[in-house]
C-alpha positions as a Markdown table, in Angstrom:
| # | Residue | x | y | z |
|---|---|---|---|---|
| 1 | Unk | -48.9 | -11.5 | -48.1 |
| 2 | Unk | -50.3 | -8.4 | -49.8 |
| 3 | Unk | -52.9 | -6.2 | -48.2 |
| 4 | Unk | -54.2 | -4.7 | -51.4 |
| 5 | Unk | -57.8 | -5.2 | -52.3 |
| 6 | Unk | -58.4 | -7.0 | -49.0 |
| 7 | Unk | -62.0 | -6.4 | -47.8 |
| 8 | Unk | -61.7 | -7.8 | -44.3 |
| 9 | Unk | -59.0 | -8.3 | -41.7 |
| 10 | Unk | -58.1 | -11.9 | -40.7 |
| 11 | Unk | -56.0 | -11.2 | -37.6 |
| 12 | Unk | -53.8 | -14.2 | -38.4 |
| 13 | Unk | -56.7 | -16.6 | -37.6 |
| 14 | Unk | -58.4 | -19.3 | -39.6 |
| 15 | Unk | -62.1 | -18.9 | -40.4 |
| 16 | Unk | -63.4 | -20.6 | -37.2 |
| 17 | Unk | -61.4 | -18.7 | -34.6 |
| 18 | Unk | -62.0 | -15.5 | -36.6 |
| 19 | Unk | -65.7 | -16.0 | -36.6 |
| 20 | Unk | -65.6 | -16.7 | -32.8 |
| 21 | Unk | -63.5 | -13.5 | -32.2 |
| 22 | Unk | -66.0 | -11.3 | -34.1 |
| 23 | Unk | -69.0 | -13.0 | -32.4 |
| 24 | Unk | -67.5 | -12.5 | -29.0 |
| 25 | Unk | -66.7 | -8.8 | -29.6 |
| 26 | Unk | -70.2 | -8.2 | -31.1 |
| 27 | Unk | -71.9 | -9.9 | -28.1 |
| 28 | Unk | -69.8 | -7.8 | -25.7 |
| 29 | Unk | -70.7 | -4.5 | -27.5 |
| 30 | Unk | -74.4 | -5.5 | -27.3 |
| 31 | Unk | -74.2 | -6.5 | -23.6 |
| 32 | Unk | -72.1 | -3.6 | -22.3 |
| 33 | Unk | -72.6 | -0.9 | -24.9 |
| 34 | Unk | -68.9 | -0.2 | -24.9 |
| 35 | Unk | -65.8 | -2.3 | -25.2 |
| 36 | Unk | -62.1 | -1.6 | -25.1 |
| 37 | Unk | -60.0 | -3.3 | -27.9 |
| 38 | Unk | -57.4 | -2.6 | -30.5 |
| 39 | Unk | -58.3 | 0.0 | -33.2 |
| 40 | Unk | -58.1 | -2.6 | -36.0 |
| 41 | Unk | -60.4 | -5.0 | -34.2 |
| 42 | Unk | -62.8 | -2.2 | -33.3 |
| 43 | Unk | -63.0 | -1.0 | -36.9 |
| 44 | Unk | -63.7 | -4.6 | -38.2 |
| 45 | Unk | -66.3 | -5.4 | -35.5 |
| 46 | Unk | -67.9 | -2.1 | -36.1 |
| 47 | Unk | -69.0 | -3.2 | -39.6 |
| 48 | Unk | -70.7 | -6.3 | -38.2 |
| 49 | Unk | -72.5 | -4.4 | -35.4 |
| 50 | Unk | -73.8 | -1.8 | -37.8 |
| 51 | Unk | -75.2 | -4.5 | -40.0 |
| 52 | Unk | -76.8 | -6.3 | -37.0 |
| 53 | Unk | -78.5 | -3.1 | -35.8 |
| 54 | Unk | -79.8 | -2.4 | -39.2 |
| 55 | Unk | -81.2 | -5.9 | -39.4 |
| 56 | Unk | -82.6 | -5.6 | -35.8 |
| 57 | Unk | -84.5 | -2.4 | -36.8 |
| 58 | Unk | -86.8 | -4.6 | -39.1 |
| 59 | Unk | -88.1 | -6.3 | -35.9 |
| 60 | Unk | -89.6 | -9.4 | -37.6 |
| 61 | Unk | -89.2 | -13.1 | -37.0 |
| 62 | Unk | -86.8 | -13.6 | -39.9 |
| 63 | Unk | -84.4 | -10.9 | -38.7 |
| 64 | Unk | -84.4 | -12.3 | -35.2 |
| 65 | Unk | -83.5 | -15.7 | -36.5 |
| 66 | Unk | -80.7 | -14.2 | -38.6 |
| 67 | Unk | -79.4 | -12.3 | -35.6 |
| 68 | Unk | -79.5 | -15.5 | -33.4 |
| 69 | Unk | -77.5 | -17.2 | -36.1 |
| 70 | Unk | -74.9 | -14.5 | -36.3 |
| 71 | Unk | -74.5 | -13.8 | -32.6 |
| 72 | Unk | -75.0 | -17.4 | -31.4 |
| 73 | Unk | -76.8 | -15.9 | -28.4 |
| 74 | Unk | -80.6 | -15.7 | -28.3 |
| 75 | Unk | -80.6 | -13.2 | -25.3 |
| 76 | Unk | -78.3 | -10.7 | -27.1 |
| 77 | Unk | -80.3 | -11.0 | -30.3 |
| 78 | Unk | -83.5 | -10.2 | -28.5 |
| 79 | Unk | -81.8 | -7.4 | -26.6 |
| 80 | Unk | -80.6 | -6.0 | -29.8 |
| 81 | Unk | -84.1 | -6.0 | -31.3 |
| 82 | Unk | -86.0 | -4.9 | -28.2 |
| 83 | Unk | -83.6 | -2.3 | -26.6 |
| 84 | Unk | -80.9 | -1.2 | -29.0 |
| 85 | Unk | -82.7 | -1.0 | -32.3 |
| 86 | Unk | -85.5 | 1.2 | -31.1 |
| 87 | Unk | -83.0 | 3.8 | -29.9 |
| 88 | Unk | -81.8 | 4.2 | -33.5 |
| 89 | Unk | -85.2 | 4.0 | -35.3 |
| 90 | Unk | -84.7 | 7.6 | -36.8 |
| 91 | Unk | -81.1 | 7.1 | -37.6 |
| 92 | Unk | -80.0 | 5.8 | -41.1 |
| 93 | Unk | -76.7 | 4.4 | -40.0 |
| 94 | Unk | -73.6 | 5.2 | -37.9 |
| 95 | Unk | -74.8 | 3.6 | -34.7 |
| 96 | Unk | -71.3 | 3.1 | -33.3 |
| 97 | Unk | -68.1 | 5.1 | -32.9 |
| 98 | Unk | -64.5 | 4.3 | -32.4 |
| 99 | Unk | -62.6 | 6.5 | -29.9 |
| 100 | Unk | -58.9 | 6.1 | -29.9 |
| 101 | Unk | -57.3 | 6.1 | -26.4 |
| 102 | Unk | -53.6 | 5.6 | -27.0 |
| 103 | Unk | -51.2 | 2.7 | -27.0 |
| 104 | Unk | -51.2 | -0.4 | -24.8 |
| 105 | Unk | -48.1 | -0.5 | -22.6 |
| 106 | Unk | -47.2 | -4.1 | -23.2 |
| 107 | Unk | -47.0 | -4.3 | -27.0 |
| 108 | Unk | -47.8 | -0.7 | -28.0 |
| 109 | Unk | -50.9 | -1.7 | -29.9 |
| 110 | Unk | -53.2 | 1.2 | -30.6 |
| 111 | Unk | -56.3 | 0.9 | -28.4 |
| 112 | Unk | -59.8 | 2.2 | -28.8 |
| 113 | Unk | -63.3 | 2.1 | -27.3 |
| 114 | Unk | -66.0 | 0.8 | -29.6 |
| 115 | Unk | -69.3 | 2.1 | -28.3 |
| 116 | Unk | -72.8 | 3.0 | -29.4 |
| 117 | Unk | -73.2 | 6.7 | -30.2 |
| 118 | Unk | -75.9 | 7.2 | -27.5 |
| 119 | Unk | -73.9 | 5.3 | -24.8 |
| 120 | Unk | -74.5 | 6.7 | -21.3 |
| 121 | Unk | -71.7 | 5.8 | -19.0 |
| 122 | Unk | -70.5 | 6.3 | -15.5 |
| 123 | Unk | -67.0 | 7.7 | -15.6 |
| 124 | Unk | -65.0 | 6.0 | -12.8 |
| 125 | Unk | -61.5 | 7.3 | -12.2 |
| 126 | Unk | -59.1 | 7.3 | -9.3 |
| 127 | Unk | -57.0 | 10.3 | -8.3 |
| 128 | Unk | -53.3 | 10.1 | -7.4 |
| 129 | Unk | -54.2 | 9.1 | -3.8 |
| 130 | Unk | -56.3 | 6.1 | -4.9 |
| 131 | Unk | -59.7 | 7.6 | -4.1 |
| 132 | Unk | -62.4 | 6.6 | -6.5 |
| 133 | Unk | -64.3 | 9.5 | -8.1 |
| 134 | Unk | -67.5 | 8.7 | -10.0 |
| 135 | Unk | -69.8 | 10.9 | -11.9 |
| 136 | Unk | -72.8 | 10.1 | -14.1 |
| 137 | Unk | -72.8 | 11.6 | -17.6 |
| 138 | Unk | -76.3 | 11.6 | -18.9 |
| 139 | Unk | -78.1 | 13.3 | -21.7 |
| 140 | Unk | -80.4 | 15.0 | -19.1 |
| 141 | Unk | -77.5 | 16.7 | -17.4 |
| 142 | Unk | -75.9 | 18.4 | -20.4 |
| 143 | Unk | -75.5 | 21.7 | -18.6 |
| 144 | Unk | -72.2 | 23.5 | -18.2 |
| 145 | Unk | -71.8 | 22.1 | -14.7 |
| 146 | Unk | -71.9 | 18.5 | -16.0 |
| 147 | Unk | -69.4 | 19.4 | -18.8 |
| 148 | Unk | -67.0 | 21.0 | -16.3 |
| 149 | Unk | -67.4 | 18.1 | -13.9 |
| 150 | Unk | -66.7 | 15.5 | -16.5 |
| 151 | Unk | -63.6 | 17.5 | -17.7 |
| 152 | Unk | -62.3 | 17.6 | -14.1 |
| 153 | Unk | -62.9 | 13.8 | -13.8 |
| 154 | Unk | -61.0 | 13.3 | -17.1 |
| 155 | Unk | -58.1 | 15.4 | -15.9 |
| 156 | Unk | -57.9 | 13.5 | -12.7 |
| 157 | Unk | -58.1 | 10.2 | -14.6 |
| 158 | Unk | -55.3 | 11.3 | -16.9 |
| 159 | Unk | -53.2 | 12.3 | -13.9 |
| 160 | Unk | -53.8 | 8.9 | -12.3 |
| 161 | Unk | -52.9 | 7.2 | -15.5 |
| 162 | Unk | -49.6 | 9.1 | -15.7 |
| 163 | Unk | -48.9 | 8.3 | -12.0 |
| 164 | Unk | -49.4 | 4.6 | -12.8 |
| 165 | Unk | -47.1 | 4.7 | -15.7 |
| 166 | Unk | -44.4 | 6.4 | -13.6 |
| 167 | Unk | -44.7 | 3.6 | -11.0 |
| 168 | Unk | -44.6 | 1.0 | -13.7 |
| 169 | Unk | -41.4 | 2.6 | -15.2 |
| 170 | Unk | -39.8 | 2.6 | -11.7 |
| 171 | Unk | -40.7 | -1.1 | -11.3 |
| 172 | Unk | -39.1 | -1.9 | -14.7 |
| 173 | Unk | -35.9 | -0.1 | -13.7 |
| 174 | Unk | -35.7 | -2.1 | -10.4 |
| 175 | Unk | -36.3 | -5.4 | -12.3 |
| 176 | Unk | -33.6 | -4.4 | -14.8 |
| 177 | Unk | -31.1 | -3.6 | -11.9 |
| 178 | Unk | -31.8 | -6.9 | -10.3 |
| 179 | Unk | -31.3 | -8.8 | -13.5 |
| 180 | Unk | -28.0 | -7.0 | -14.2 |
| 181 | Unk | -26.7 | -7.6 | -10.7 |
| 182 | Unk | -27.6 | -11.3 | -10.8 |
| 183 | Unk | -26.0 | -11.7 | -14.2 |
| 184 | Unk | -22.8 | -10.0 | -13.0 |
| 185 | Unk | -22.8 | -12.2 | -9.9 |
| 186 | Unk | -23.3 | -15.3 | -12.1 |
| 187 | Unk | -20.4 | -14.3 | -14.4 |
| 188 | Unk | -18.2 | -13.5 | -11.5 |
| 189 | Unk | -18.6 | -17.1 | -10.1 |
| 190 | Unk | -17.4 | -18.6 | -13.5 |
């Protein structure tokens, strides 16, 4: 199947499951402010979220009804109109961003965060010893200390991620050795 002139991605789904997938991801972005998904899904859902925020900025009955129809969730539609849209009242577009975070270990799919551009988050990371480190990155604390602290947390998080991948690789080697030894024992019996 050719991908030329294709306006949307279908993700090998028929129209019903595709609509459900996009709805679910949109609802998650509105509820949590940030989701982790594949880059392709993030880019596709981004279009729909941007349109929904633009519609929510109108803040009238018709736009609320349209949002309820698109999201199939009245609470999220109202939250979009009452909390998300006012944050972007002076912004003409570009309410979300896609941040690439590398590849997923299982199938090497490229992963990304889809988040609102003004998303405040708590960075939670664990160091190599398993201790949880948390810091709050807010707009109020934009001083050099906050930047240095968040950089340190990101460094520790990356070290923890590397340590986990090393442990996973060792686990895979052990599984491979066990499979090889059981195969050789099986063939020795025959």
